[in-house]
C-alpha positions as semicolon CSV with decimal commas, in nm:
position;residue;x (nm);y (nm);z (nm)
1;M;3,325;11,482;-7,454
2;E;3,278;11,203;-7,202
3;A;3,218;10,952;-7,481
4;I;3,543;11,056;-7,651
5;R;3,733;11,025;-7,322
6;N;3,592;10,678;-7,262
7;L;3,695;10,570;-7,613
8;L;4,052;10,694;-7,558
9;E;4,086;10,522;-7,221
10;V;3,936;10,184;-7,311
11;K;4,182;9,895;-7,297
12;L;4,297;9,738;-7,623
13;Q;4,169;9,395;-7,523
14;A;3,817;9,531;-7,478
15;F;3,813;9,757;-7,785
16;D;3,995;9,537;-8,038
17;P;4,032;9,181;-7,911
18;E;4,149;9,058;-8,253
19;V;4,459;9,278;-8,263
20;D;4,512;9,236;-7,889
21;E;4,524;8,858;-7,925
22;L;4,767;8,879;-8,217
23;I;5,000;9,094;-8,008
24;R;4,972;8,848;-7,722
25;D;5,048;8,562;-7,962
26;E;5,361;8,743;-8,075
27;M;5,465;8,797;-7,714
28;R;5,416;8,426;-7,646
29;R;5,617;8,337;-7,958
30;N;5,906;8,552;-7,839
31;E;5,897;8,408;-7,490
32;E;5,915;8,051;-7,624
33;T;6,172;8,113;-7,899
34;I;6,550;8,136;-7,909
35;N;6,604;8,446;-8,119
36;L;6,939;8,439;-8,299
37;I;6,854;8,720;-8,543
38;A;7,164;8,941;-8,526
39;S;6,961;9,257;-8,589
40;E;6,697;9,204;-8,321
41;N;6,686;9,268;-7,949
42;Y;6,449;9,352;-7,664
43;P;6,436;9,721;-7,561
44;P;6,405;9,818;-7,195
45;K;6,059;9,868;-7,050
46;S;6,146;10,231;-6,980
47;S;6,201;10,293;-7,352
48;M;5,879;10,115;-7,445
49;K;5,689;10,328;-7,195
50;A;5,827;10,640;-7,361
51;I;5,732;10,527;-7,712
52;S;5,377;10,445;-7,605
53;S;5,321;10,790;-7,453
54;M;5,095;11,065;-7,591
55;L;5,396;11,194;-7,785
56;S;5,289;10,944;-8,053
57;G;5,034;11,199;-8,177
58;I;5,267;11,500;-8,188
59;Y;5,364;11,655;-8,522
60;S;5,686;11,854;-8,519
61;E;5,833;11,942;-8,859
62;G;6,170;12,109;-8,823
63;Y;6,432;12,101;-8,548
64;P;6,447;12,229;-8,188
65;G;6,393;12,605;-8,192
66;E;6,302;12,600;-8,562
67;R;5,962;12,432;-8,586
68;Y;5,672;12,492;-8,822
69;Y;5,416;12,417;-8,550
70;R;5,352;12,578;-8,212
71;G;5,317;12,409;-7,874
72;L;5,644;12,218;-7,902
73;E;5,850;12,354;-7,615
74;N;5,869;12,019;-7,435
75;I;5,926;11,833;-7,762
76;D;6,223;12,058;-7,834
77;K;6,366;11,979;-7,491
78;I;6,324;11,603;-7,537
79;E;6,485;11,601;-7,882
80;S;6,767;11,819;-7,753
81;V;6,831;11,567;-7,474
82;A;6,852;11,285;-7,731
83;I;7,093;11,487;-7,946
84;K;7,311;11,576;-7,649
85;R;7,328;11,216;-7,530
86;A;7,405;11,077;-7,877
87;K;7,693;11,323;-7,918
88;A;7,829;11,238;-7,574
89;V;7,807;10,859;-7,609
90;F;7,983;10,849;-7,945
91;G;8,204;11,158;-7,923
92;A;8,039;11,319;-8,226
93;E;8,036;11,686;-8,318
94;H;7,677;11,672;-8,443
95;A;7,388;11,427;-8,419
96;N;7,056;11,396;-8,598
97;V;6,801;11,172;-8,423
98;Q;6,508;11,209;-8,664
99;A;6,582;10,950;-8,933
100;L;6,314;10,683;-8,926
101;S;6,537;10,389;-9,018
102;G;6,892;10,292;-9,100
103;S;6,824;10,289;-9,474
104;S;6,674;10,639;-9,471
105;A;6,966;10,756;-9,257
106;N;7,207;10,619;-9,517
107;I;7,025;10,786;-9,805
108;A;7,023;11,113;-9,614
109;A;7,398;11,081;-9,566
110;Y;7,450;11,024;-9,939
111;L;7,235;11,323;-10,027
112;A;7,420;11,542;-9,778
113;L;7,762;11,467;-9,929
114;L;7,694;11,388;-10,295
115;Q;7,532;11,501;-10,615
116;I;7,305;11,260;-10,800
117;G;7,521;11,042;-11,026
118;D;7,838;11,065;-10,815
119;P;8,046;10,746;-10,778
120;I;8,030;10,545;-10,453
121;L;8,255;10,258;-10,340
122;S;8,088;10,026;-10,090
123;M;8,073;9,665;-9,968
124;E;7,878;9,414;-10,176
125;I;7,603;9,208;-10,015
126;D;7,783;8,875;-10,065
127;A;8,071;9,011;-9,857
128;G;7,845;9,143;-9,580
129;G;7,719;9,477;-9,710
130;H;7,363;9,608;-9,682
131;L;7,100;9,676;-9,947
132;S;7,122;10,048;-9,878
133;H;7,495;10,046;-9,955
134;G;7,408;10,023;-10,323
135;A;7,273;9,680;-10,414
136;K;7,133;9,662;-10,767
137;V;6,777;9,622;-10,641
138;N;6,803;9,928;-10,413
139;I;6,725;10,289;-10,506
140;V;7,081;10,390;-10,416
141;S;7,207;10,215;-10,729
142;K;6,957;10,417;-10,932
143;L;7,075;10,750;-10,789
144;F;7,452;10,698;-10,786
145;Q;7,726;10,512;-10,971
146;V;7,787;10,226;-10,731
147;H;8,109;10,023;-10,732
148;Q;8,153;9,751;-10,472
149;Y;8,438;9,572;-10,301
150;G;8,431;9,225;-10,152
151;V;8,641;9,018;-9,915
152;D;8,932;8,783;-9,970
153;P;8,763;8,457;-10,082
154;A;9,020;8,247;-9,896
155;T;8,993;8,424;-9,559
156;G;8,657;8,601;-9,566
157;L;8,839;8,916;-9,450
158;L;8,852;9,265;-9,597
159;D;9,153;9,311;-9,825
160;Y;9,250;9,672;-9,762
161;D;9,515;9,671;-10,033
162;A;9,257;9,561;-10,289
163;I;9,010;9,824;-10,163
164;R;9,280;10,092;-10,191
165;K;9,356;9,986;-10,546
166;M;8,987;10,009;-10,640
167;A;8,953;10,349;-10,475
168;L;9,251;10,494;-10,660
169;E;9,120;10,359;-10,991
170;I;8,755;10,458;-10,947
171;K;8,810;10,786;-10,763
172;P;8,478;10,763;-10,578
173;R;8,326;11,073;-10,423
174;L;8,229;10,859;-10,122
175;I;8,361;10,538;-9,968
176;V;8,118;10,345;-9,748
177;C;8,253;10,109;-9,485
178;G;8,052;9,921;-9,227
179;A;7,842;9,614;-9,289
180;S;7,532;9,410;-9,224
181;A;7,706;9,074;-9,196
182;Y;8,081;9,113;-9,143
183;P;8,204;8,932;-8,831
184;R;8,545;9,092;-8,787
185;I;8,680;9,424;-8,658
186;I;8,690;9,692;-8,927
187;D;9,003;9,907;-8,950
188;F;8,848;10,252;-8,975
189;A;9,184;10,424;-8,960
190;R;9,292;10,230;-9,269
191;F;8,969;10,323;-9,446
192;G;9,028;10,685;-9,349
193;A;9,374;10,680;-9,504
194;I;9,236;10,522;-9,823
195;A;8,961;10,782;-9,850
196;K;9,203;11,067;-9,797
197;E;9,439;10,934;-10,065
198;A;9,151;10,886;-10,310
199;G;9,004;11,229;-10,236
200;A;8,678;11,080;-10,112
201;F;8,443;11,136;-9,823
202;L;8,423;10,844;-9,579
203;M;8,099;10,716;-9,429
204;D;8,046;10,424;-9,194
205;D;7,725;10,234;-9,129
206;M;7,786;10,097;-8,779
207;A;7,431;9,973;-8,726
208;H;7,542;9,629;-8,607
209;I;7,846;9,719;-8,399
210;A;7,721;10,045;-8,245
211;G;7,671;9,888;-7,903
212;M;8,033;9,774;-7,893
213;V;8,150;10,114;-8,014
214;A;7,948;10,281;-7,737
215;T;8,127;10,078;-7,468
216;G;8,473;10,095;-7,624
217;D;8,475;9,725;-7,715
218;H;8,516;9,801;-8,085
219;P;8,719;10,080;-8,250
220;S;8,506;10,386;-8,320
221;P;8,453;10,506;-8,675
222;V;8,359;10,858;-8,560
223;P;8,712;11,009;-8,556
224;H;8,784;10,880;-8,906
225;C;8,457;10,943;-9,091
226;D;8,271;11,241;-9,229
227;I;7,940;11,076;-9,143
228;V;7,848;10,772;-8,932
229;T;7,500;10,619;-8,934
230;T;7,344;10,359;-8,710
231;T;7,012;10,202;-8,631
232;T;6,916;10,205;-8,265
233;H;6,769;9,861;-8,206
234;K;7,040;9,602;-8,267
235;T;7,327;9,588;-8,018
236;L;7,219;9,932;-7,890
237;R;6,905;9,759;-7,756
238;M;6,668;10,054;-7,808
239;T;6,342;10,090;-7,998
240;R;6,371;10,103;-8,378
241;G;6,506;10,427;-8,522
242;A;6,835;10,572;-8,642
243;L;7,111;10,820;-8,563
244;I;7,329;11,020;-8,799
245;L;7,657;11,142;-8,650
246;C;7,879;11,380;-8,842
247;R;8,144;11,646;-8,837
248;Q;8,016;11,997;-8,773
249;E;8,098;12,103;-9,129
250;H;7,834;11,860;-9,259
251;A;7,570;11,930;-8,994
252;A;7,347;12,168;-9,189
253;K;7,350;11,949;-9,501
254;V;7,272;11,635;-9,298
255;D;6,980;11,799;-9,118
256;R;6,841;11,936;-9,443
257;A;6,872;11,595;-9,612
258;V;6,660;11,439;-9,337
259;F;6,411;11,727;-9,328
260;P;6,271;11,853;-9,558
261;V;6,430;11,645;-9,836
262;L;6,338;11,292;-9,718
263;Q;6,092;11,327;-9,434
264;G;5,823;11,544;-9,285
265;G;5,749;11,533;-8,916
266;P;5,967;11,299;-8,709
267;H;5,830;11,036;-8,471
268;Q;5,875;11,219;-8,142
269;A;5,756;10,933;-7,922
270;N;6,037;10,720;-8,059
271;I;6,287;11,003;-8,019
272;S;6,193;11,014;-7,650
273;A;6,246;10,636;-7,632
274;I;6,585;10,676;-7,802
275;A;6,679;10,941;-7,546
276;V;6,600;10,691;-7,270
277;G;6,792;10,419;-7,451
278;L;7,097;10,642;-7,484
279;K;7,098;10,687;-7,107
280;H;7,100;10,307;-7,070
281;L;7,424;10,296;-7,272
282;T;7,608;10,483;-6,996
283;T;7,526;10,233;-6,721
284;P;7,758;9,962;-6,581
285;E;7,485;9,709;-6,658
286;Y;7,504;9,788;-7,030
287;K;7,883;9,759;-7,031
288;D;7,846;9,417;-6,868
289;Y;7,582;9,323;-7,125
290;I;7,814;9,395;-7,418
291;G;8,089;9,191;-7,254
292;R;7,855;8,892;-7,218
293;L;7,724;8,942;-7,571
294;L;8,075;8,918;-7,715
295;K;8,159;8,607;-7,511
296;N;7,836;8,437;-7,616
297;A;7,899;8,508;-7,984
298;K;8,259;8,381;-7,975
299;L;8,152;8,068;-7,791
300;L;7,865;7,994;-8,028
301;A;8,097;8,029;-8,328
302;S;8,362;7,803;-8,177
303;E;8,105;7,542;-8,067
304;L;7,949;7,526;-8,414
305;Q;8,293;7,501;-8,567
306;A;8,378;7,212;-8,336
307;L;8,055;7,043;-8,446
308;G;8,166;7,052;-8,808
309;F;8,016;7,373;-8,944
310;A;8,217;7,622;-9,151
311;I;8,220;7,968;-8,996
312;V;8,305;8,246;-9,240
313;S;8,645;8,400;-9,152
314;G;8,691;8,129;-8,889
315;G;8,511;8,307;-8,608
316;T;8,382;8,645;-8,495
317;D;8,502;8,963;-8,324
318;N;8,154;9,099;-8,264
319;H;7,798;8,980;-8,203
320;L;7,735;8,791;-8,527
321;M;7,863;8,503;-8,735
322;L;7,795;8,356;-9,077
323;V;7,758;7,980;-9,113
324;D;7,839;7,839;-9,458
325;L;7,617;7,534;-9,511
326;S;7,758;7,435;-9,851
327;A;7,925;7,125;-9,706
328;Q;7,599;7,014;-9,547
329;G;7,418;7,053;-9,881
330;I;7,132;7,251;-9,729
331;D;7,045;7,602;-9,836
332;G;6,993;7,879;-9,584
333;D;6,626;7,916;-9,664
334;R;6,544;7,558;-9,575
335;A;6,778;7,571;-9,277
336;S;6,595;7,874;-9,138
337;I;6,257;7,706;-9,190
338;I;6,339;7,382;-9,010
339;L;6,516;7,566;-8,729
340;E;6,208;7,782;-8,680
341;E;6,001;7,465;-8,654
342;A;6,224;7,384;-8,357
343;N;6,168;7,736;-8,212
344;I;6,515;7,860;-8,309
345;V;6,498;8,169;-8,530
346;V;6,781;8,269;-8,766
347;N;6,793;8,439;-9,105
348;K;6,921;8,310;-9,438
349;N;7,219;8,508;-9,564
350;K;7,459;8,502;-9,857
351;V;7,819;8,414;-9,774
352;P;8,138;8,495;-9,966
353;G;8,156;8,285;-10,281
354;D;7,792;8,175;-10,240
355;K;7,674;7,952;-10,525
356;G;7,310;7,999;-10,429
357;T;7,066;8,282;-10,494
358;A;6,938;8,571;-10,282
359;K;6,628;8,366;-10,197
360;K;6,818;8,041;-10,146
361;P;7,173;8,125;-10,036
362;Y;7,397;7,871;-9,867
363;G;7,447;8,063;-9,549
364;I;7,268;8,161;-9,230
365;R;7,347;8,452;-9,000
366;L;7,339;8,409;-8,623
367;G;7,373;8,669;-8,349
368;S;7,388;8,688;-7,971
369;P;7,209;9,017;-7,879
370;A;6,867;8,877;-7,788
371;I;6,975;8,564;-7,600
372;T;7,224;8,772;-7,400
373;T;6,951;9,019;-7,304
374;R;6,755;8,724;-7,167
375;G;7,049;8,630;-6,945
376;M;7,164;8,318;-7,130
377;G;7,530;8,229;-7,096
378;P;7,788;7,959;-7,178
379;E;7,583;7,658;-7,074
380;E;7,284;7,767;-7,281
381;V;7,501;7,866;-7,579
382;R;7,659;7,519;-7,590
383;Q;7,315;7,361;-7,582
384;I;7,191;7,591;-7,859
385;A;7,484;7,483;-8,077
386;R;7,397;7,116;-8,021
387;W;7,032;7,180;-8,110
388;I;7,133;7,357;-8,431
389;Q;7,356;7,065;-8,524
390;S;7,082;6,809;-8,457
391;V;6,822;6,991;-8,663
392;L;7,046;7,078;-8,959
393;L;7,205;6,735;-8,989
394;N;6,864;6,566;-8,978
395;P;6,652;6,793;-9,201
396;D;6,384;6,531;-9,267
397;D;6,330;6,429;-8,904
398;E;6,009;6,604;-8,796
399;A;5,995;6,410;-8,470
400;L;6,339;6,540;-8,378
401;R;6,230;6,899;-8,442
402;K;5,923;6,853;-8,221
403;R;6,144;6,716;-7,943
404;V;6,393;7,003;-7,978
405;K;6,106;7,254;-7,981
406;A;5,983;7,123;-7,646
407;E;6,334;7,145;-7,501
408;V;6,383;7,497;-7,639
409;T;6,053;7,610;-7,493
410;A;6,147;7,469;-7,152
411;L;6,480;7,653;-7,161
412;C;6,318;7,981;-7,265
413;R;6,078;7,966;-6,972
414;R;6,380;7,975;-6,742
415;F;6,488;8,302;-6,905
416;P;6,189;8,536;-6,937
417;I;6,255;8,829;-7,166
418;Y;6,164;9,102;-6,921
419;Q;6,330;9,001;-6,600
420;P;6,282;9,224;-6,294
421;T;6,641;9,351;-6,313
422;F;6,625;9,453;-6,680
């Protein structure tokens, strides 16, 4: 017994120095890198403490009060706290906190509302949609008849009249709004009216904008939708998981779609971390964070525009922006590679009317969640824009990238990720 206890208590560095060093390398990389990935952030230490607790080994098939295992009284209480907080933050009638990811949450939502083969109307990837909204390479397109709407090619904005026309022609069973790369406010009330007229359910994937919805800085989809899904790690700044919010009439079907249809036992350590994260959303500090996040994103978009880059839709209303690099003649894949060599991390992304491919599109997506968490503000954002310009306009200048990398690293050291006040 003593030998087992010693094995459990040994520090990672002593037991597995190889993995320990890789983790430390990743921590160093983050500390020295400007992270502009719109879907990434740094969760609070309190949430990370919860996810690393002994709850990681708990198995708990079922829901609070209806488990298939014994010894889960405290687990039931923790999950119930997470459910209660999710409902309160977003004004939802029902919440499921067990989905392991945004994609699985979306599939659960489809299965709760639809029969296999039913028609869906959703946003195409080129316009800002997500794989799980029905891209050809995704399983959703194999299970359902997927039809997709885009954006106005001239403005980069949703054309609600065109979407209405499609909905009335197709008569989808479900309309999916929400996006992975759409920089403007979505009119959920308009989508609700379209869905009602077409006789369709309405679902929103608010994974990217959920933080702004939580603070009232973006219209909420909850009053207008049958089901709303979200990941928990982007602007919500939690550990990685998902929430499914729905009307009470869909609650039983949603819960059954998650378990037992798609999943077995949920990850209770992460559910405890999500519960902690949901409490963070109610603090004045988080409200201030979202305000700074929005200002940083708008400033970065306007600065890049002033430096000669085309910003899809002309700007942003949320935390992300799409940069169309067609005029610069550099594809998003190469752009992301040379920026990473300068310690600036972005992701390649298709843009409306993209003449490239999925692997080599002509756009990149930038976001402000991570840099805002670190405390960076207007001065740093302006400098970041200048660095991006220098690197992208001089793609063959390795010496320039080395110089920018040193400057980026110096800036990052002034803004440690886990500051004492965070």
